[in-house]
N, CA, C and O atoms as a GROMACS GRO file, in nm:
protein
  516
    1MET      N    1   0.173  -0.776   1.987
    1MET     CA    2   0.163  -0.668   1.890
    1MET      C    3   0.289  -0.583   1.898
    1MET      O    4   0.338  -0.554   2.007
    2GLN      N    5   0.340  -0.544   1.782
    2GLN     CA    6   0.464  -0.467   1.782
    2GLN      C    7   0.438  -0.321   1.815
    2GLN      O    8   0.330  -0.267   1.788
    3GLU      N    9   0.538  -0.259   1.874
    3GLU     CA   10   0.528  -0.119   1.911
    3GLU      C   11   0.522  -0.032   1.786
    3GLU      O   12   0.588  -0.062   1.686
    4LYS      N   13   0.444   0.074   1.792
    4LYS     CA   14   0.428   0.163   1.677
    4LYS      C   15   0.560   0.228   1.644
    4LYS      O   16   0.632   0.276   1.732
    5LYS      N   17   0.591   0.230   1.516
    5LYS     CA   18   0.714   0.291   1.467
    5LYS      C   19   0.685   0.433   1.422
    5LYS      O   20   0.587   0.459   1.352
    6TYR      N   21   0.772   0.523   1.461
    6TYR     CA   22   0.768   0.660   1.411
    6TYR      C   23   0.893   0.682   1.329
    6TYR      O   24   1.004   0.651   1.372
    7PHE      N   25   0.875   0.736   1.211
    7PHE     CA   26   0.984   0.758   1.117
    7PHE      C   27   1.034   0.901   1.122
    7PHE      O   28   0.956   0.995   1.141
    8THR      N   29   1.163   0.916   1.106
    8THR     CA   30   1.218   1.047   1.075
    8THR      C   31   1.204   1.062   0.923
    8THR      O   32   1.179   0.964   0.854
    9VAL      N   33   1.220   1.182   0.873
    9VAL     CA   34   1.216   1.203   0.728
    9VAL      C   35   1.327   1.122   0.662
    9VAL      O   36   1.306   1.064   0.556
   10GLU      N   37   1.443   1.118   0.725
   10GLU     CA   38   1.556   1.044   0.670
   10GLU      C   39   1.526   0.895   0.662
   10GLU      O   40   1.556   0.831   0.561
   11GLU      N   41   1.468   0.838   0.767
   11GLU     CA   42   1.434   0.695   0.768
   11GLU      C   43   1.331   0.664   0.660
   11GLU      O   44   1.343   0.563   0.591
   12ALA      N   45   1.231   0.749   0.646
   12ALA     CA   46   1.130   0.728   0.542
   12ALA      C   47   1.195   0.734   0.404
   12ALA      O   48   1.166   0.650   0.319
   13ASN      N   49   1.281   0.831   0.381
   13ASN     CA   50   1.348   0.843   0.252
   13ASN      C   51   1.436   0.722   0.221
   13ASN      O   52   1.446   0.680   0.106
   14GLU      N   53   1.500   0.667   0.324
   14GLU     CA   54   1.583   0.548   0.303
   14GLU      C   55   1.500   0.428   0.258
   14GLU      O   56   1.550   0.343   0.184
   15TYR      N   57   1.375   0.421   0.300
   15TYR     CA   58   1.289   0.308   0.267
   15TYR      C   59   1.220   0.323   0.130
   15TYR      O   60   1.171   0.225   0.075
   16ILE      N   61   1.217   0.443   0.076
   16ILE     CA   62   1.142   0.467  -0.048
   16ILE      C   63   1.187   0.378  -0.165
   16ILE      O   64   1.100   0.329  -0.236
   17PRO      N   65   1.315   0.355  -0.190
   17PRO     CA   66   1.348   0.266  -0.303
   17PRO      C   67   1.288   0.125  -0.288
   17PRO      O   68   1.236   0.070  -0.384
   18GLU      N   69   1.296   0.069  -0.169
   18GLU     CA   70   1.237  -0.063  -0.145
   18GLU      C   71   1.084  -0.055  -0.155
   18GLU      O   72   1.021  -0.142  -0.215
   19LEU      N   73   1.026   0.048  -0.097
   19LEU     CA   74   0.882   0.067  -0.101
   19LEU      C   75   0.833   0.081  -0.245
   19LEU      O   76   0.729   0.027  -0.282
   20THR      N   77   0.909   0.153  -0.326
   20THR     CA   78   0.873   0.169  -0.467
   20THR      C   79   0.864   0.034  -0.537
   20THR      O   80   0.772   0.010  -0.616
   21GLY      N   81   0.958  -0.055  -0.508
   21GLY     CA   82   0.953  -0.189  -0.565
   21GLY      C   83   0.831  -0.266  -0.519
   21GLY      O   84   0.767  -0.335  -0.599
   22HIS      N   85   0.799  -0.257  -0.391
   22HIS     CA   86   0.680  -0.326  -0.339
   22HIS      C   87   0.552  -0.273  -0.404
   22HIS      O   88   0.466  -0.352  -0.444
   23VAL      N   89   0.540  -0.142  -0.414
   23VAL     CA   90   0.420  -0.083  -0.471
   23VAL      C   91   0.411  -0.116  -0.620
   23VAL      O   92   0.302  -0.142  -0.672
   24ARG      N   93   0.524  -0.115  -0.690
   24ARG     CA   94   0.525  -0.154  -0.831
   24ARG      C   95   0.472  -0.296  -0.847
   24ARG      O   96   0.393  -0.323  -0.937
   25ALA      N   97   0.517  -0.386  -0.760
   25ALA     CA   98   0.469  -0.525  -0.765
   25ALA      C   99   0.319  -0.532  -0.737
   25ALA      O  100   0.248  -0.608  -0.803
   26LEU      N  101   0.271  -0.455  -0.639
   26LEU     CA  102   0.128  -0.452  -0.610
   26LEU      C  103   0.048  -0.404  -0.730
   26LEU      O  104  -0.057  -0.460  -0.762
   27LEU      N  105   0.098  -0.301  -0.796
   27LEU     CA  106   0.027  -0.247  -0.913
   27LEU      C  107   0.023  -0.349  -1.026
   27LEU      O  108  -0.078  -0.360  -1.096
   28GLN      N  109   0.132  -0.422  -1.046
   28GLN     CA  110   0.134  -0.526  -1.149
   28GLN      C  111   0.035  -0.637  -1.116
   28GLN      O  112  -0.037  -0.685  -1.205
   29LEU      N  113   0.030  -0.678  -0.990
   29LEU     CA  114  -0.066  -0.781  -0.949
   29LEU      C  115  -0.209  -0.730  -0.966
   29LEU      O  116  -0.297  -0.803  -1.012
   30LYS      N  117  -0.231  -0.605  -0.928
   30LYS     CA  118  -0.364  -0.544  -0.942
   30LYS      C  119  -0.404  -0.540  -1.089
   30LYS      O  120  -0.518  -0.573  -1.123
   31ASP      N  121  -0.312  -0.500  -1.177
   31ASP     CA  122  -0.342  -0.498  -1.320
   31ASP      C  123  -0.374  -0.638  -1.370
   31ASP      O  124  -0.465  -0.657  -1.451
   32GLY      N  125  -0.299  -0.736  -1.322
   32GLY     CA  126  -0.326  -0.874  -1.360
   32GLY      C  127  -0.464  -0.918  -1.316
   32GLY      O  128  -0.534  -0.987  -1.390
   33LEU      N  129  -0.503  -0.877  -1.197
   33LEU     CA  130  -0.638  -0.911  -1.149
   33LEU      C  131  -0.745  -0.844  -1.234
   33LEU      O  132  -0.848  -0.904  -1.264
   34GLU      N  133  -0.721  -0.720  -1.271
   34GLU     CA  134  -0.820  -0.650  -1.354
   34GLU      C  135  -0.834  -0.719  -1.489
   34GLU      O  136  -0.944  -0.726  -1.544
   35ASN      N  137  -0.722  -0.768  -1.543
   35ASN     CA  138  -0.728  -0.840  -1.670
   35ASN      C  139  -0.803  -0.972  -1.657
   35ASN      O  140  -0.860  -1.021  -1.754
   36LEU      N  141  -0.802  -1.029  -1.538
   36LEU     CA  142  -0.870  -1.156  -1.514
   36LEU      C  143  -1.012  -1.137  -1.462
   36LEU      O  144  -1.078  -1.234  -1.426
   37ARG      N  145  -1.058  -1.015  -1.458
   37ARG     CA  146  -1.188  -0.986  -1.397
   37ARG      C  147  -1.301  -1.073  -1.452
   37ARG      O  148  -1.376  -1.133  -1.375
   38ALA      N  149  -1.312  -1.080  -1.582
   38ALA     CA  150  -1.419  -1.161  -1.641
   38ALA      C  151  -1.402  -1.307  -1.603
   38ALA      O  152  -1.498  -1.377  -1.572
   39GLU      N  153  -1.278  -1.352  -1.606
   39GLU     CA  154  -1.249  -1.491  -1.570
   39GLU      C  155  -1.281  -1.516  -1.422
   39GLU      O  156  -1.335  -1.620  -1.387
   40LEU      N  157  -1.246  -1.418  -1.337
   40LEU     CA  158  -1.275  -1.433  -1.195
   40LEU      C  159  -1.426  -1.431  -1.168
   40LEU      O  160  -1.475  -1.507  -1.084
   41ASP      N  161  -1.498  -1.344  -1.238
   41ASP     CA  162  -1.643  -1.342  -1.220
   41ASP      C  163  -1.702  -1.479  -1.252
   41ASP      O  164  -1.787  -1.530  -1.179
   42ALA      N  165  -1.658  -1.538  -1.362
   42ALA     CA  166  -1.706  -1.671  -1.399
   42ALA      C  167  -1.665  -1.773  -1.294
   42ALA      O  168  -1.742  -1.863  -1.260
   43PHE      N  169  -1.544  -1.760  -1.242
   43PHE     CA  170  -1.493  -1.850  -1.139
   43PHE      C  171  -1.582  -1.846  -1.014
   43PHE      O  172  -1.622  -1.949  -0.962
   44PHE      N  173  -1.612  -1.724  -0.968
   44PHE     CA  174  -1.692  -1.712  -0.846
   44PHE      C  175  -1.838  -1.755  -0.868
   44PHE      O  176  -1.903  -1.804  -0.776
   45GLU      N  177  -1.887  -1.737  -0.989
   45GLU     CA  178  -2.021  -1.787  -1.021
   45GLU      C  179  -2.023  -1.939  -1.023
   45GLU      O  180  -2.125  -2.000  -0.989
   46ALA      N  181  -1.912  -2.001  -1.062
   46ALA     CA  182  -1.906  -2.147  -1.075
   46ALA      C  183  -1.888  -2.217  -0.941
   46ALA      O  184  -1.926  -2.333  -0.928
   47ILE      N  185  -1.833  -2.150  -0.844
   47ILE     CA  186  -1.804  -2.214  -0.716
   47ILE      C  187  -1.926  -2.285  -0.656
   47ILE      O  188  -1.915  -2.402  -0.620
   48PRO      N  189  -2.041  -2.219  -0.644
   48PRO     CA  190  -2.153  -2.289  -0.581
   48PRO      C  191  -2.203  -2.410  -0.659
   48PRO      O  192  -2.253  -2.506  -0.600
   49SER      N  193  -2.189  -2.407  -0.791
   49SER     CA  194  -2.246  -2.515  -0.870
   49SER      C  195  -2.151  -2.632  -0.893
   49SER      O  196  -2.194  -2.747  -0.897
   50ASN      N  197  -2.021  -2.604  -0.909
   50ASN     CA  198  -1.931  -2.716  -0.938
   50ASN      C  199  -1.801  -2.716  -0.859
   50ASN      O  200  -1.714  -2.800  -0.882
   51GLY      N  201  -1.788  -2.625  -0.769
   51GLY     CA  202  -1.670  -2.625  -0.683
   51GLY      C  203  -1.549  -2.552  -0.737
   51GLY      O  204  -1.444  -2.558  -0.674
   52GLY      N  205  -1.560  -2.484  -0.850
   52GLY     CA  206  -1.447  -2.406  -0.896
   52GLY      C  207  -1.408  -2.434  -1.039
   52GLY      O  208  -1.488  -2.489  -1.116
   53ASP      N  209  -1.287  -2.396  -1.076
   53ASP     CA  210  -1.237  -2.423  -1.210
   53ASP      C  211  -1.089  -2.450  -1.205
   53ASP      O  212  -1.027  -2.444  -1.099
   54LYS      N  213  -1.031  -2.480  -1.322
   54LYS     CA  214  -0.890  -2.520  -1.330
   54LYS      C  215  -0.792  -2.409  -1.291
   54LYS      O  216  -0.678  -2.438  -1.257
   55ASN      N  217  -0.835  -2.283  -1.295
   55ASN     CA  218  -0.747  -2.171  -1.262
   55ASN      C  219  -0.764  -2.121  -1.119
   55ASN      O  220  -0.704  -2.020  -1.082
   56ALA      N  221  -0.843  -2.189  -1.040
   56ALA     CA  222  -0.873  -2.142  -0.904
   56ALA      C  223  -0.746  -2.118  -0.824
   56ALA      O  224  -0.734  -2.015  -0.757
   57PHE      N  225  -0.652  -2.210  -0.830
   57PHE     CA  226  -0.531  -2.196  -0.750
   57PHE      C  227  -0.452  -2.071  -0.789
   57PHE      O  228  -0.407  -1.997  -0.701
   58SER      N  229  -0.436  -2.045  -0.919
   58SER     CA  230  -0.359  -1.927  -0.960
   58SER      C  231  -0.430  -1.798  -0.921
   58SER      O  232  -0.364  -1.700  -0.885
   59HIS      N  233  -0.563  -1.796  -0.928
   59HIS     CA  234  -0.637  -1.677  -0.886
   59HIS      C  235  -0.615  -1.651  -0.737
   59HIS      O  236  -0.593  -1.538  -0.695
   60LEU      N  237  -0.621  -1.755  -0.659
   60LEU     CA  238  -0.603  -1.740  -0.515
   60LEU      C  239  -0.459  -1.702  -0.482
   60LEU      O  240  -0.436  -1.627  -0.386
   61GLN      N  241  -0.363  -1.751  -0.558
   61GLN     CA  242  -0.223  -1.718  -0.534
   61GLN      C  243  -0.197  -1.568  -0.552
   61GLN      O  244  -0.115  -1.511  -0.481
   62VAL      N  245  -0.266  -1.504  -0.647
   62VAL     CA  246  -0.251  -1.360  -0.666
   62VAL      C  247  -0.291  -1.287  -0.539
   62VAL      O  248  -0.222  -1.195  -0.494
   63GLY      N  249  -0.403  -1.328  -0.481
   63GLY     CA  250  -0.448  -1.267  -0.356
   63GLY      C  251  -0.350  -1.289  -0.243
   63GLY      O  252  -0.325  -1.198  -0.163
   64VAL      N  253  -0.293  -1.407  -0.236
   64VAL     CA  254  -0.193  -1.439  -0.133
   64VAL      C  255  -0.070  -1.351  -0.152
   64VAL      O  256  -0.014  -1.300  -0.054
   65GLU      N  257  -0.027  -1.332  -0.276
   65GLU     CA  258   0.091  -1.249  -0.303
   65GLU      C  259   0.064  -1.103  -0.269
   65GLU      O  260   0.151  -1.036  -0.214
   66ILE      N  261  -0.054  -1.053  -0.302
   66ILE     CA  262  -0.089  -0.915  -0.266
   66ILE      C  263  -0.084  -0.898  -0.114
   66ILE      O  264  -0.027  -0.801  -0.064
   67ARG      N  265  -0.143  -0.992  -0.040
   67ARG     CA  266  -0.142  -0.985   0.106
   67ARG      C  267   0.000  -0.990   0.161
   67ARG      O  268   0.032  -0.920   0.257
   68ARG      N  269   0.085  -1.073   0.102
   68ARG     CA  270   0.224  -1.085   0.148
   68ARG      C  271   0.298  -0.952   0.133
   68ARG      O  272   0.371  -0.911   0.224
   69ILE      N  273   0.280  -0.886   0.020
   69ILE     CA  274   0.349  -0.758  -0.003
   69ILE      C  275   0.294  -0.651   0.092
   69ILE      O  276   0.372  -0.574   0.150
   70ILE      N  277   0.163  -0.645   0.108
   70ILE     CA  278   0.104  -0.547   0.200
   70ILE      C  279   0.154  -0.571   0.341
   70ILE      O  280   0.187  -0.476   0.412
   71ASP      N  281   0.159  -0.697   0.383
   71ASP     CA  282   0.209  -0.730   0.518
   71ASP      C  283   0.353  -0.683   0.534
   71ASP      O  284   0.390  -0.630   0.639
   72ARG      N  285   0.435  -0.703   0.431
   72ARG     CA  286   0.576  -0.663   0.438
   72ARG      C  287   0.587  -0.511   0.458
   72ARG      O  288   0.669  -0.465   0.537
   73ILE      N  289   0.505  -0.436   0.387
   73ILE     CA  290   0.507  -0.290   0.401
   73ILE      C  291   0.459  -0.249   0.540
   73ILE      O  292   0.521  -0.165   0.606
   74GLU      N  293   0.350  -0.309   0.585
   74GLU     CA  294   0.294  -0.273   0.716
   74GLU      C  295   0.383  -0.318   0.831
   74GLU      O  296   0.384  -0.253   0.935
   75GLU      N  297   0.457  -0.426   0.814
   75GLU     CA  298   0.550  -0.470   0.919
   75GLU      C  299   0.660  -0.368   0.942
   75GLU      O  300   0.716  -0.361   1.051
   76ARG      N  301   0.690  -0.288   0.841
   76ARG     CA  302   0.790  -0.182   0.856
   76ARG      C  303   0.734  -0.063   0.933
   76ARG      O  304   0.809   0.024   0.977
   77GLY      N  305   0.600  -0.060   0.951
   77GLY     CA  306   0.537   0.049   1.025
   77GLY      C  307   0.466   0.149   0.936
   77GLY      O  308   0.413   0.249   0.986
   78CYS      N  309   0.462   0.124   0.806
   78CYS     CA  310   0.396   0.214   0.711
   78CYS      C  311   0.247   0.182   0.702
   78CYS      O  312   0.203   0.073   0.738
   79LEU      N  313   0.171   0.279   0.654
   79LEU     CA  314   0.027   0.264   0.637
   79LEU      C  315  -0.007   0.282   0.489
   79LEU      O  316   0.013   0.389   0.433
   80ILE      N  317  -0.058   0.177   0.427
   80ILE     CA  318  -0.100   0.186   0.288
   80ILE      C  319  -0.237   0.250   0.286
   80ILE      O  320  -0.332   0.200   0.346
   81LYS      N  321  -0.247   0.363   0.215
   81LYS     CA  322  -0.372   0.438   0.212
   81LYS      C  323  -0.452   0.416   0.084
   81LYS      O  324  -0.568   0.457   0.076
   82GLY      N  325  -0.392   0.352  -0.015
   82GLY     CA  326  -0.465   0.324  -0.137
   82GLY      C  327  -0.372   0.289  -0.250
   82GLY      O  328  -0.251   0.308  -0.242
   83LEU      N  329  -0.432   0.237  -0.357
   83LEU     CA  330  -0.355   0.206  -0.478
   83LEU      C  331  -0.400   0.288  -0.598
   83LEU      O  332  -0.342   0.277  -0.706
   84GLU      N  333  -0.502   0.370  -0.580
   84GLU     CA  334  -0.550   0.456  -0.688
   84GLU      C  335  -0.572   0.596  -0.634
   84GLU      O  336  -0.686   0.627  -0.601
   85PRO      N  337  -0.477   0.680  -0.623
   85PRO     CA  338  -0.336   0.657  -0.653
   85PRO      C  339  -0.266   0.582  -0.539
   85PRO      O  340  -0.317   0.576  -0.427
   86PRO      N  341  -0.151   0.524  -0.570
   86PRO     CA  342  -0.076   0.453  -0.464
   86PRO      C  343  -0.021   0.553  -0.362
   86PRO      O  344   0.062   0.638  -0.394
   87LEU      N  345  -0.069   0.540  -0.238
   87LEU     CA  346  -0.029   0.630  -0.130
   87LEU      C  347   0.014   0.550  -0.008
   87LEU      O  348  -0.047   0.450   0.027
   88VAL      N  349   0.121   0.596   0.055
   88VAL     CA  350   0.169   0.534   0.179
   88VAL      C  351   0.203   0.646   0.276
   88VAL      O  352   0.267   0.745   0.240
   89ASP      N  353   0.158   0.629   0.401
   89ASP     CA  354   0.191   0.725   0.507
   89ASP      C  355   0.292   0.663   0.603
   89ASP      O  356   0.291   0.542   0.628
   90PHE      N  357   0.376   0.748   0.656
   90PHE     CA  358   0.476   0.711   0.755
   90PHE      C  359   0.444   0.786   0.884
   90PHE      O  360   0.452   0.909   0.885
   91PRO      N  361   0.407   0.718   0.991
   91PRO     CA  362   0.383   0.789   1.117
   91PRO      C  363   0.509   0.866   1.160
   91PRO      O  364   0.621   0.816   1.148
   92HIS      N  365   0.489   0.988   1.209
   92HIS     CA  366   0.598   1.077   1.245
   92HIS      C  367   0.555   1.159   1.366
   92HIS      O  368   0.440   1.202   1.375
   93MET      N  369   0.646   1.180   1.459
   93MET     CA  370   0.616   1.264   1.574
   93MET      C  371   0.669   1.405   1.547
   93MET      O  372   0.786   1.424   1.511
   94TYR      N  373   0.581   1.503   1.564
   94TYR     CA  374   0.617   1.642   1.545
   94TYR      C  375   0.563   1.722   1.662
   94TYR      O  376   0.442   1.728   1.683
   95ASN      N  377   0.652   1.784   1.737
   95ASN     CA  378   0.613   1.865   1.854
   95ASN      C  379   0.519   1.788   1.946
   95ASN      O  380   0.420   1.844   1.994
   96GLY      N  381   0.548   1.661   1.969
   96GLY     CA  382   0.471   1.581   2.063
   96GLY      C  383   0.339   1.527   2.010
   96GLY      O  384   0.262   1.469   2.086
   97ARG      N  385   0.312   1.545   1.881
   97ARG     CA  386   0.188   1.490   1.825
   97ARG      C  387   0.219   1.409   1.700
   97ARG      O  388   0.318   1.434   1.630
   98GLU      N  389   0.133   1.313   1.674
   98GLU     CA  390   0.152   1.229   1.558
   98GLU      C  391   0.096   1.296   1.432
   98GLU      O  392  -0.016   1.346   1.431
   99VAL      N  393   0.176   1.295   1.328
   99VAL     CA  394   0.135   1.337   1.194
   99VAL      C  395   0.185   1.228   1.098
   99VAL      O  396   0.254   1.136   1.140
  100TYR      N  397   0.149   1.240   0.973
  100TYR     CA  398   0.195   1.144   0.874
  100TYR      C  399   0.282   1.212   0.770
  100TYR      O  400   0.246   1.315   0.714
  101LEU      N  401   0.398   1.152   0.746
  101LEU     CA  402   0.477   1.188   0.629
  101LEU      C  403   0.409   1.116   0.514
  101LEU      O  404   0.380   0.997   0.524
  102CYS      N  405   0.383   1.185   0.406
  102CYS     CA  406   0.299   1.132   0.299
  102CYS      C  407   0.382   1.109   0.173
  102CYS      O  408   0.453   1.198   0.127
  103TRP      N  409   0.370   0.989   0.117
  103TRP     CA  410   0.442   0.953  -0.005
  103TRP      C  411   0.345   0.899  -0.109
  103TRP      O  412   0.258   0.817  -0.079
  104ARG      N  413   0.362   0.947  -0.230
  104ARG     CA  414   0.283   0.899  -0.344
  104ARG      C  415   0.378   0.829  -0.440
  104ARG      O  416   0.487   0.879  -0.468
  105TYR      N  417   0.335   0.715  -0.490
  105TYR     CA  418   0.416   0.637  -0.584
  105TYR      C  419   0.468   0.728  -0.695
  105TYR      O  420   0.392   0.804  -0.756
  106GLY      N  421   0.596   0.718  -0.720
  106GLY     CA  422   0.661   0.801  -0.820
  106GLY      C  423   0.743   0.913  -0.761
  106GLY      O  424   0.835   0.964  -0.825
  107GLU      N  425   0.712   0.953  -0.638
  107GLU     CA  426   0.792   1.056  -0.571
  107GLU      C  427   0.923   0.994  -0.524
  107GLU      O  428   0.924   0.883  -0.471
  108LYS      N  429   1.032   1.064  -0.544
  108LYS     CA  430   1.165   1.012  -0.511
  108LYS      C  431   1.198   1.025  -0.362
  108LYS      O  432   1.285   0.954  -0.310
  109GLU      N  433   1.129   1.116  -0.294
  109GLU     CA  434   1.152   1.136  -0.151
  109GLU      C  435   1.028   1.198  -0.088
  109GLU      O  436   0.936   1.243  -0.156
  110ILE      N  437   1.030   1.199   0.044
  110ILE     CA  438   0.920   1.260   0.118
  110ILE      C  439   0.924   1.410   0.095
  110ILE      O  440   1.025   1.475   0.121
  111GLY      N  441   0.814   1.464   0.047
  111GLY     CA  442   0.805   1.607   0.025
  111GLY      C  443   0.684   1.670   0.092
  111GLY      O  444   0.667   1.791   0.091
  112TYR      N  445   0.599   1.581   0.152
  112TYR     CA  446   0.474   1.629   0.209
  112TYR      C  447   0.443   1.558   0.340
  112TYR      O  448   0.497   1.452   0.371
  113TRP      N  449   0.354   1.620   0.415
  113TRP     CA  450   0.304   1.562   0.539
  113TRP      C  451   0.158   1.605   0.552
  113TRP      O  452   0.112   1.694   0.480
  114HIS      N  453   0.085   1.543   0.643
  114HIS     CA  454  -0.052   1.586   0.673
  114HIS      C  455  -0.090   1.539   0.813
  114HIS      O  456  -0.032   1.447   0.869
  115GLU      N  457  -0.190   1.606   0.867
  115GLU     CA  458  -0.246   1.565   0.996
  115GLU      C  459  -0.308   1.428   0.980
  115GLU      O  460  -0.349   1.392   0.869
  116ILE      N  461  -0.317   1.350   1.088
  116ILE     CA  462  -0.367   1.213   1.075
  116ILE      C  463  -0.513   1.207   1.033
  116ILE      O  464  -0.558   1.105   0.980
  117ASP      N  465  -0.588   1.313   1.056
  117ASP     CA  466  -0.730   1.310   1.020
  117ASP      C  467  -0.762   1.387   0.891
  117ASP      O  468  -0.878   1.400   0.855
  118SER      N  469  -0.660   1.438   0.822
  118SER     CA  470  -0.688   1.518   0.702
  118SER      C  471  -0.665   1.442   0.572
  118SER      O  472  -0.724   1.478   0.470
  119GLY      N  473  -0.583   1.341   0.573
  119GLY     CA  474  -0.562   1.262   0.452
  119GLY      C  475  -0.488   1.336   0.342
  119GLY      O  476  -0.434   1.444   0.363
  120TYR      N  477  -0.488   1.274   0.225
  120TYR     CA  478  -0.413   1.323   0.110
  120TYR      C  479  -0.451   1.467   0.073
  120TYR      O  480  -0.364   1.546   0.036
  121ASP      N  481  -0.579   1.500   0.082
  121ASP     CA  482  -0.623   1.635   0.047
  121ASP      C  483  -0.562   1.741   0.139
  121ASP      O  484  -0.556   1.858   0.103
  122GLY      N  485  -0.518   1.700   0.258
  122GLY     CA  486  -0.458   1.793   0.352
  122GLY      C  487  -0.306   1.798   0.344
  122GLY      O  488  -0.241   1.857   0.430
  123ARG      N  489  -0.250   1.739   0.240
  123ARG     CA  490  -0.103   1.740   0.225
  123ARG      C  491  -0.048   1.881   0.222
  123ARG      O  492  -0.102   1.971   0.158
  124GLN      N  493   0.062   1.897   0.295
  124GLN     CA  494   0.131   2.026   0.298
  124GLN      C  495   0.278   2.000   0.271
  124GLN      O  496   0.331   1.894   0.304
  125PRO      N  497   0.345   2.097   0.210
  125PRO     CA  498   0.489   2.080   0.184
  125PRO      C  499   0.564   2.056   0.315
  125PRO      O  500   0.530   2.111   0.419
  126LEU      N  501   0.666   1.974   0.307
  126LEU     CA  502   0.746   1.938   0.423
  126LEU      C  503   0.804   2.061   0.492
  126LEU      O  504   0.827   2.060   0.613
  127GLU      N  505   0.830   2.167   0.415
  127GLU     CA  506   0.887   2.288   0.474
  127GLU      C  507   0.794   2.349   0.579
  127GLU      O  508   0.839   2.424   0.665
  128LYS      N  509   0.664   2.317   0.572
  128LYS     CA  510   0.569   2.372   0.668
  128LYS      C  511   0.556   2.287   0.794
  128LYS      O  512   0.471   2.313   0.879
  129LEU      N  513   0.639   2.185   0.804
  129LEU     CA  514   0.634   2.098   0.923
  129LEU      C  515   0.725   2.154   1.029
  129LEU      O  516   0.736   2.097   1.138
   0.00000   0.00000   0.00000
């Protein structure tokens, strides 16, 4: 298991352009899955009776691609907190305790942080860190 990474604000900000691309790709895949929802429901209903359908491989590939992108983000040490809205936390050490630098898709840089147990609702401006 890899050692936990703690980000400085500068390190987190340097990663945001790449992270934005990853999250954009996740959102596109998620939208694609939502568009295929009816088709997927039929697919999963068909599995027990006939073993699947002609689109099974492409449906499964979407899931594999989502997992690959999430793994890439998490390998950097970030924590994906959700896609509605898209939120990513960066572990950060402040005065000897762990807090999270908080980023929401669309933000150009880290502007907020929160305690590890408070979540998005506990976001505070970075100036208060």
